[in-house]
C-alpha positions in Angstrom: 0.0 0.0 0.0 2.5 2.6 1.1 2.1 6.1 2.5 2.6 9.6 1.1 3.7 12.1 3.8 4.4 15.7 4.4 6.0 17.0 7.7 6.6 20.6 8.5 8.9 22.1 11.2 9.2 25.8 11.9 11.3 27.9 14.3 12.5 31.4 14.9 16.2 31.4 15.6 18.7 34.0 16.9 20.8 33.6 13.8 21.1 35.6 10.6 20.1 34.2 7.2 23.8 33.9 6.3 24.4 31.7 9.4 21.4 29.6 8.6 22.4 29.2 5.0 25.9 28.1 6.0 24.3 25.5 8.2 22.0 24.0 5.6 23.9 24.5 2.3 27.5 23.6 3.1 29.1 20.3 3.9 30.7 21.4 7.2 27.4 23.1 8.2 25.3 20.0 7.6 28.0 17.9 9.4 27.4 20.0 12.5 23.7 19.1 13.0 22.4 16.4 10.7 24.0 13.0 10.5 27.3 11.6 9.3 29.6 13.2 6.7 28.2 15.4 4.0 29.3 17.1 0.8 27.6 19.8 -1.2 28.0 20.7 -4.8 26.0 23.9 -4.8 23.6 25.4 -7.3 20.4 24.2 -9.0 21.2 20.8 -10.5 24.0 20.2 -7.9 24.2 17.4 -5.5 24.2 16.8 -1.7 25.9 13.5 -0.7 25.8 12.0 2.8 27.5 9.1 4.5 26.0 7.7 7.8 27.3 4.2 8.7 26.7 2.2 5.5 24.0 4.5 4.3 25.2 6.9 1.5 22.3 8.9 0.1 22.6 11.3 -2.8 20.1 14.2 -3.4 19.8 16.4 -6.4 19.4 20.1 -5.7 16.1 21.3 -7.3 16.1 24.9 -6.1 19.1 27.0 -4.9 18.2 30.5 -3.9 21.0 31.6 -1.4 19.8 32.9 2.0 16.2 32.2 1.1 15.3 28.7 -0.3 16.9 25.3 -0.8 15.1 22.2 -2.1 16.7 18.8 -2.7 15.6 15.2 -3.0 16.4 11.8 -4.3 15.0 10.0 -7.3 12.1 7.5 -6.6 13.3 3.9 -6.1 11.8 0.9 -8.0 9.3 0.6 -5.2 8.4 4.3 -5.3 10.4 5.2 -2.1 11.5 8.9 -2.2 12.2 11.9 0.1 12.7 15.6 -0.5 13.5 18.5 1.8 12.5 22.2 1.3 14.1 24.8 3.5 12.8 28.4 3.6 14.7 31.1 5.4 13.2 34.5 6.2 15.3 37.2 7.8 13.8 39.3 10.7 14.8 42.6 12.3 17.5 42.3 14.9 19.5 39.6 13.1 17.1 36.7 13.7 15.5 34.4 11.2 12.5 32.1 10.7 13.5 28.7 9.4 10.9 26.3 7.9 11.6 22.8 6.7 9.0 20.8 4.8 9.8 17.1 4.3 7.8 15.1 1.8 8.0 11.7 0.3 6.6 8.2 0.0 7.2 5.0 2.1 6.3 1.8 0.3 4.9 -1.4 1.7 2.2 -2.4 4.2 4.5 -2.0 7.2 5.2 1.7 6.6 3.9 2.8 10.0 6.9 1.8 12.1 9.3 3.4 9.6 7.2 6.5 9.5 7.2 6.7 13.3 11.0 6.4 13.4 11.4 8.9 10.6 9.1 11.4 12.2 10.9 11.2 15.6 14.3 11.4 13.8 13.3 14.4 11.7 12.1 16.3 14.7 15.4 15.7 16.5 17.4 16.7 13.5 15.5 20.0 13.1 15.8 20.8 16.8 19.5 20.1 16.5 19.7 22.6 13.6 18.0 25.2 15.8 20.5 24.4 18.7 23.4 24.6 16.3 22.6 28.0 14.8 21.7 29.4 18.2 24.7 28.2 20.2 27.4 27.1 17.7 26.9 29.2 14.5 30.2 29.6 12.6 31.8 26.6 14.3 32.3 23.3 12.4 31.8 20.0 14.2 33.3 16.6 13.9 30.4 14.2 13.4 30.5 11.0 15.5 28.6 7.9 14.7 28.7 4.8 17.0 26.4 1.8 17.2 25.6 0.1 20.5 24.4 -3.5 21.2 20.9 -4.5 20.2 18.2 -3.3 22.6 15.3 -5.6 23.5 13.6 -3.4 26.1 13.5 0.3 25.1 11.9 1.7 28.3 14.7 0.0 30.3 17.3 1.3 27.9 16.1 4.9 28.2 16.2 4.5 32.0 19.8 3.2 31.7 20.7 6.2 29.7 19.3 8.4 32.4 21.3 6.7 35.1 24.5 7.0 32.9 23.8 10.8 32.7 23.3 11.1 36.5 19.5 11.2 36.4 16.9 9.2 38.4 14.9 8.3 35.3 14.7 8.7 31.6 16.1 12.1 30.4 13.5 14.8 30.0 13.9 18.2 28.3 15.6 20.7 30.5 17.3 18.2 32.7 20.9 19.0 33.8 23.2 16.1 33.1 26.8 15.0 33.5 28.5 13.2 30.6 31.5 11.1 31.6 33.9 9.2 29.4 36.9 7.3 30.8 40.1 9.4 30.9 38.3 12.7 30.2 37.0 15.5 32.4 33.3 15.3 33.0 31.1 17.6 30.9 28.0 19.4 32.2 25.1 19.7 29.9 21.4 20.2 29.4 18.8 17.9 27.6 17.6 20.1 24.7 15.2 17.7 23.1 13.4 14.4 23.8 10.8 12.3 22.0 9.9 8.6 21.9 12.7 7.8 19.6 15.6 10.1 20.6 17.3 12.3 23.3 19.7 15.2 22.7 22.2 16.8 25.1 24.0 20.1 24.6 27.3 20.8 26.4 29.7 23.7 25.9 31.5 21.9 23.1 29.2 19.2 21.8 25.7 18.1 20.9 25.3 14.5 22.0 22.4 12.6 20.6 21.1 9.1 21.3 18.8 7.7 18.6 16.7 4.5 18.6 18.0 2.6 15.7 15.2 1.4 13.4 16.7 -2.1 13.4 17.5 -2.4 17.1 20.6 -0.7 18.5 21.1 2.5 20.4 23.0 4.9 18.1 25.2 7.7 19.2 25.1 10.5 16.6 27.1 13.3 18.1 28.6 16.6 16.9 31.9 17.5 18.7 33.1 21.1 18.4 36.3 20.6 20.4 39.3 21.9 18.3 41.4 19.0 17.1 38.8 16.3 17.8 39.4 13.1 15.9 36.4 11.2 14.6 38.0 7.7 15.0 39.0 8.4 18.6 35.6 9.8 19.4 33.8 6.9 17.8 35.9 4.3 19.6 35.3 6.0 23.0 31.5 6.2 22.4 31.3 2.7 21.1 32.9 1.5 24.4 30.5 3.8 26.4 27.5 2.3 24.6 28.6 -1.2 25.2 29.1 -0.5 28.9 25.8 1.2 29.4 23.6 -1.0 27.2 25.5 -4.3 27.0 
């Protein structure tokens, strides 16, 4: 059967259109809030390429109007699967902007509901991370970190374990103050900036630390580290060990 969908996210941010455009239309900008590594060949007809684990999507740019509008999407697959993103940026007085993201597409099959739920939760987290990025880290480039934990059989228990690992008595909730500790490193204080059924995000002084419910079972760490000189391989090894310890 399948399902056509359209999702809209809107936020007013304390960032200029130039800062927002750099975040959504450059490789280093997208690396700093979306997922994995990204490359952008700008201009209408250009390409945006991503790499997240073994997933390497490629999107054709359909509209490129700097500081105002960016539209890109993939070609439909044999089963009709497709997705497209439309970003609209409107400058406001005082150096702020309104950012709107409309995500449209088609999910094939009779079991589209679970995938749609995961995609909706993930999309909300990515957009909220974009807002956090342009608000708190605009102009800085992050090292993206992707690490996969062990399979999770009981998600309510897993979220409670995450809360314990962050110094909380229960599952993280938006606004909670947390403490992030990796062996051999100074602890980081942070705040939970977003939570939904699928994900949780923490902002520290030098990172955005996200935990995502993997569609096929594991807890995924999809972080953005702004510390100068951060090495992706070192970070991914450290977080893989952390995930194994907390969720193993």
